[in-house]
N, C-alpha and C positions, 0 to 999 in steps of 0.2 A: 470568631467565637472566643477562643482562648480558655485558659484554665481559670478556675475560681477556687478560692480557699474558703472553707466553712468549718463550723464547729460541729463535731459529731459527739453526741452525748452517750454515755454508757447505757442509760435507759431513758425512755421517753418521760417527759414531764407533762402531765395532762394539762391542756389549756395553754401551753406555751408554744408560741410561734418561734421556731428556731431558724427561720429562713433569713439569710443575708445574701447579698449579691456576691461578694467576695472576689470579683474580678480585679478590682483595684489593689486588693491585698496581694494578689498574685503578681500583678504588673510591677508593683513597687517593692517587692520583697527585698531586694538588695538595699534599698534606702531604709526600709524598716529594720533590717538587720543591723545596719550601721548605727541607726538611732538607738536601738536597744542596747547595743554594746556601749555607746557613749553614755547612755543613761544608767548603765549598771543593772539592766534587767535581762532576763532570758529572752533571746530572739524568738519570734513567733514560730519559725520553722523547727525549732527544737521541741515544739509540742506536736509535731507531725507524727502520725502513726497510721498504720493500715493493717487490717486483718488479712489473712491469707487470700480470701476471695477478692478483696479490694486490690491487693497487690497483683493478683493474677489479671484482673481487669486492666490495671495500669500497664503491666508489662507484656500482656498478651502471651504469646508462645514462648517468649524469652524467659518465663518464670521456671521452666523445667530445669531441675538441678540446683536451683537457688534456695537456700534455706531462708525462709521468711520468719523473722523474729515475732514473738507473741505481741499482740496489740498492747500498746502502752496507754495508760489512762493517767490523767493529771488532775490535781485538785483545781477547782474553780478559783480558789484564792491565788494560786500560782499564776494562772492565766490573767486574772484581773490586775495583778501587779504590772505585768507587761503591757496589757491593753491600756490601762489608765495612764501609764507613763507615756506611751506613744500618742495617746489622745492629747495630752498636755503639750506635746510637740507639734501636733498636726497643724494648728493654726499658724504657727510661726515658721514652719518649714515648707517652702514651695514643693519640695520632693514628696512630702507627706500629706499635703493639703487634700489631695484627691482621695486619700484613703479614709478620711474622717467618717463618712457614712458607714463604711464597712466596719471600722473600728467601733463605732457606736452600736452597730448591730451585734458585734462580738461582746461588747460590754453588757448589753441587755440580756443576751443568752447566758453569759457567765454569771451574772447576778442572780438569775433564776436558778441556775445550777447550784450556786452557793447556798441559796435559801433551802433547796431540797436535798443537799448533800450528794449531788450527782457529779461524777467525774466526767472528763471530756478529753478529746484530743483534736488536733487540727487535721482536716482531711482535704483532699483535692478532688475536684470534679472537672472533667474535660468536656 
């Protein structure tokens, strides 16, 4: 099964499908991070955030005594800078090629978020 990364929006956008598979983003995270650094954009995982209940789900009982930071939200414009740059690299890079569909899904969701002024963060599902 494995982990998948997806876009969590601060509020729902009526009529917008925010579903992306996200498994390839998770599997290729180290290649995406290297490419982002080389391209001079913020790596996708720097957009990761989770609220206290999500963190508790991820960490299970290990969450006791850990201070969970407040959920961070980012502008869609910031995310699009990264996603657009990674998409430009995806066709040319064997390490990123498999992430193209997931990146296109992120781009679609972030464009809708930008149109509606909705912030986002990257989340993980297992």
